[in-house]
C-alpha positions in Angstrom: -171.7 -105.4 -13.4 -171.3 -102.1 -11.5 -173.3 -99.0 -12.6 -171.3 -96.0 -13.6 -172.9 -92.7 -12.6 -171.6 -89.7 -14.4 -172.3 -86.0 -14.0 -172.7 -83.5 -16.7 -169.2 -82.8 -17.7 -166.8 -80.9 -19.9 -163.1 -81.4 -20.7 -162.6 -77.9 -22.0 -160.2 -75.7 -20.2 -162.0 -72.9 -18.1 -165.4 -74.2 -19.2 -168.1 -73.3 -16.8 -171.8 -74.3 -17.0 -174.5 -71.8 -17.3 -177.8 -71.8 -15.4 -179.5 -73.2 -18.6 -177.1 -76.2 -18.4 -178.1 -77.3 -15.0 -181.3 -77.9 -12.9 -181.4 -76.5 -9.4 -179.0 -78.6 -7.2 -177.6 -80.6 -10.2 -173.8 -81.1 -10.4 -171.4 -80.7 -13.3 -167.7 -81.3 -13.5 -164.9 -79.8 -15.6 -162.6 -82.8 -16.0 -159.7 -80.5 -17.2 -159.4 -78.8 -13.8 -161.3 -81.2 -11.6 -163.7 -78.5 -10.5 -167.4 -79.1 -9.6 -170.3 -76.7 -10.1 -173.9 -76.5 -9.1 -176.8 -74.2 -9.5 -178.1 -72.3 -6.6 -181.2 -69.9 -6.2 -181.3 -67.3 -3.6 -184.0 -65.2 -5.4 -182.1 -65.4 -8.7 -180.3 -68.5 -10.3 -176.5 -68.6 -10.4 -173.7 -71.1 -10.8 -171.3 -71.6 -7.9 -168.1 -73.7 -7.7 -167.7 -76.3 -5.0 -164.8 -78.3 -3.7 -161.1 -77.7 -3.8 -158.7 -76.1 -6.2 -161.2 -73.3 -7.0 -160.8 -70.8 -9.9 -161.8 -68.1 -7.5 -162.5 -68.0 -3.7 -165.4 -66.2 -2.1 -166.0 -66.6 1.7 -169.5 -66.3 3.2 -170.7 -64.6 -0.1 -168.9 -61.5 1.3 -165.1 -61.6 0.9 -163.6 -62.3 -2.4 -159.9 -63.2 -2.7 -157.7 -62.5 -5.8 -157.1 -65.3 -8.3 -153.4 -64.8 -8.6 -150.5 -64.0 -6.4 -149.1 -60.5 -5.9 -145.5 -59.5 -5.9 -142.9 -60.0 -3.2 -143.5 -58.1 0.0 -147.0 -57.0 -1.2 -150.0 -57.2 1.2 -153.6 -57.8 0.9 -155.9 -54.8 1.1 -159.7 -54.4 1.0 -161.8 -52.0 -1.0 -164.3 -51.9 1.9 -166.9 -53.8 -0.1 -165.5 -57.4 0.2 -163.0 -57.5 -2.5 -159.4 -58.2 -1.6 -156.4 -57.5 -3.7 -152.6 -57.3 -3.5 -151.1 -53.9 -3.0 -147.6 -52.5 -2.3 -147.3 -50.9 1.1 -147.2 -47.1 1.0 -143.7 -45.8 1.3 -143.0 -44.5 4.8 -146.2 -45.9 6.4 -145.2 -47.6 9.5 -142.1 -49.7 10.4 -139.6 -51.5 8.4 -137.4 -54.4 10.1 -134.0 -55.2 8.5 -132.4 -58.5 9.7 -128.8 -59.3 9.3 -127.4 -62.7 10.1 -123.6 -62.0 10.5 -121.4 -64.2 8.4 -118.0 -62.8 9.6 -116.9 -60.3 12.3 -117.9 -56.8 11.4 -119.0 -53.5 12.9 -120.7 -52.2 9.7 -124.4 -53.0 9.1 -125.3 -51.9 5.6 -126.6 -53.0 2.2 -129.1 -55.8 1.7 -130.4 -57.8 4.6 -131.4 -61.5 4.8 -134.5 -60.8 2.7 -132.6 -58.8 0.1 -134.0 -55.4 1.4 -131.6 -52.6 1.3 -131.1 -50.8 4.6 -132.7 -47.4 4.8 -133.8 -45.4 7.8 -134.1 -41.9 9.3 -131.4 -41.0 11.8 -132.9 -40.6 15.2 -135.9 -42.8 14.2 -134.1 -46.2 14.3 -133.7 -48.8 16.9 -130.9 -51.5 16.7 -131.1 -55.0 18.4 -128.2 -57.5 18.8 -129.5 -60.9 19.3 -132.7 -59.4 20.7 -131.0 -57.0 23.0 -131.7 -53.3 22.3 -128.5 -51.3 21.7 -127.8 -47.6 22.9 -127.2 -45.1 20.2 -125.0 -42.0 20.1 -121.7 -44.1 20.0 -122.3 -46.1 23.2 -123.3 -49.3 21.4 -123.7 -48.0 17.9 -123.6 -44.9 15.7 -126.2 -44.0 13.1 -123.5 -43.1 10.5 -125.8 -42.2 7.7 -129.3 -43.2 6.5 -128.0 -46.5 5.0 -125.3 -47.7 7.5 -125.2 -48.6 11.2 -121.8 -48.7 12.7 -121.4 -50.9 15.9 -119.0 -49.9 18.7 -117.9 -53.6 19.0 -117.7 -56.3 16.4 -120.8 -58.5 15.8 -119.4 -62.0 15.4 -120.3 -64.8 13.0 -123.8 -66.2 13.9 -125.0 -63.0 15.5 -128.3 -61.5 14.4 -128.6 -57.7 14.0 -132.0 -56.1 13.5 -132.5 -52.5 12.6 -136.0 -51.2 13.1 -136.7 -48.1 11.0 -139.7 -46.1 12.1 -141.1 -44.0 9.3 -143.1 -42.1 11.8 -144.0 -39.1 9.4 -147.0 -41.1 8.3 -148.0 -42.9 11.5 -150.6 -40.2 11.9 -150.7 -37.9 9.0 -149.6 -34.4 9.8 -149.2 -35.2 13.6 -145.5 -35.7 13.5 -142.8 -33.0 13.4 -139.0 -33.2 13.0 -137.1 -30.0 13.5 -133.4 -29.1 13.9 -132.7 -25.9 15.9 -129.3 -24.4 15.1 -129.4 -21.8 17.8 -130.3 -21.8 21.5 -132.7 -18.8 21.0 -135.6 -18.9 23.5 -139.1 -19.8 22.7 -138.7 -21.1 19.1 -141.8 -22.7 17.7 -141.8 -26.5 18.1 -145.5 -27.0 17.2 -148.3 -24.7 16.1 -151.9 -25.8 15.9 -155.3 -24.1 15.6 -157.0 -23.3 18.9 -159.7 -25.7 17.8 -157.3 -28.4 19.0 -158.2 -27.9 22.6 -155.9 -30.6 23.9 -152.8 -32.2 22.5 -150.5 -34.9 24.0 -146.9 -34.8 22.8 -144.2 -37.4 23.0 -140.9 -35.4 22.5 -137.5 -36.8 21.7 -134.5 -34.5 21.4 -131.1 -35.7 20.2 -127.7 -34.0 20.1 -124.4 -35.3 18.6 -122.5 -35.0 21.8 -125.0 -34.1 24.6 -127.1 -37.2 24.3 -130.8 -37.8 24.3 -133.7 -36.2 26.1 -137.3 -37.6 26.0 -140.5 -36.2 27.7 -144.3 -36.2 27.4 -146.4 -32.9 27.4 -150.1 -32.2 27.8 -151.1 -28.9 26.3 -154.5 -27.2 26.3 -156.0 -23.8 25.6 -159.1 -21.8 26.5 -159.0 -19.8 23.2 -156.8 -17.0 24.5 -154.2 -18.7 26.7 -152.4 -22.0 26.6 -151.4 -24.3 29.6 -149.1 -27.3 29.7 -147.6 -29.9 32.0 -144.3 -31.6 31.3 -143.6 -35.0 32.8 -141.8 -38.3 32.3 -138.5 -36.6 31.6 -135.6 -38.8 31.0 -132.3 -37.9 29.5 -128.9 -39.6 29.0 -126.6 -36.7 30.2 -128.5 -33.5 30.9 -131.7 -31.7 29.9 -131.6 -30.7 26.1 -134.6 -28.2 26.2 -137.1 -26.3 28.2 -140.6 -25.6 27.1 -143.2 -22.8 27.2 -146.6 -22.3 25.6 -148.9 -19.5 24.2 -151.7 -18.6 21.9 -150.7 -16.6 19.0 -152.8 -15.4 16.0 -155.3 -18.1 16.6 -152.8 -20.9 17.1 -151.9 -22.8 20.2 -148.1 -23.1 20.2 -145.6 -25.2 22.0 -142.3 -23.3 22.2 -138.8 -24.6 22.9 -135.5 -23.3 24.1 -132.7 -25.7 23.2 -129.8 -26.1 25.6 -127.3 -26.7 22.8 -127.0 -25.6 19.1 -127.8 -28.1 16.4 -130.4 -30.0 18.5 -132.9 -32.2 16.6 -136.4 -32.5 18.2 -139.1 -34.9 17.0 -142.7 -34.7 18.3 -145.5 -37.2 17.9 -148.9 -35.7 18.7 -152.3 -37.1 19.8 -154.9 -34.5 19.3 -158.4 -34.0 20.7 -160.7 -31.2 19.5 
């Protein structure tokens, strides 16, 4: 007759043995959950769970996972001390992608996408793709009609996939992004002002105008405490140049100045600073 070997056991839900219940290396099983436990001692005795279907999960005695799921679209974050938890991504902290699988011919991309996320973007900070091909804005391929609708120049047909990439760049690097609309073509308006302690700044500049198109460039700006010096390069524009630049030091600030070629020009800057 076969011998039955049984471990210490409990059939009570969530029952876990204590160090007084087990000898070092001895096993116990909770038959309600099918979970095994043993005692270990790394200088102090403790009970650890072994096997599958754990009540909690710790990796390498260093990273502890949450014991329940988060909400839809939440992400895992760490407290810097090995504990992970679910959290909602901060609003405006990066990039949102809205995907629309077209059911019937349309030029209007709006409302909830395939994942039930409602389209929202900042005009001038969006990119639109049709079946993986990047479209040109300003009415050529599409128009950013408002912050919740993209209007295509030609119908997207059934089965097409339209993706809208919304760049919430205001928080990509806190305080290093500016968005300004210049209503007049006055010379040397302040585009960016930073303390002279920022000895070198690299700018990516993007200017847009409703009828004159788009103009992008990069700029390196430095100062010696009393004067500012810059170089502008990588200029590309759709129709004609939308701005000219100059620089100075004023009241302890290194300034990048702009003269728009047209009224009502919107100019965004993204800055990489070096003190």
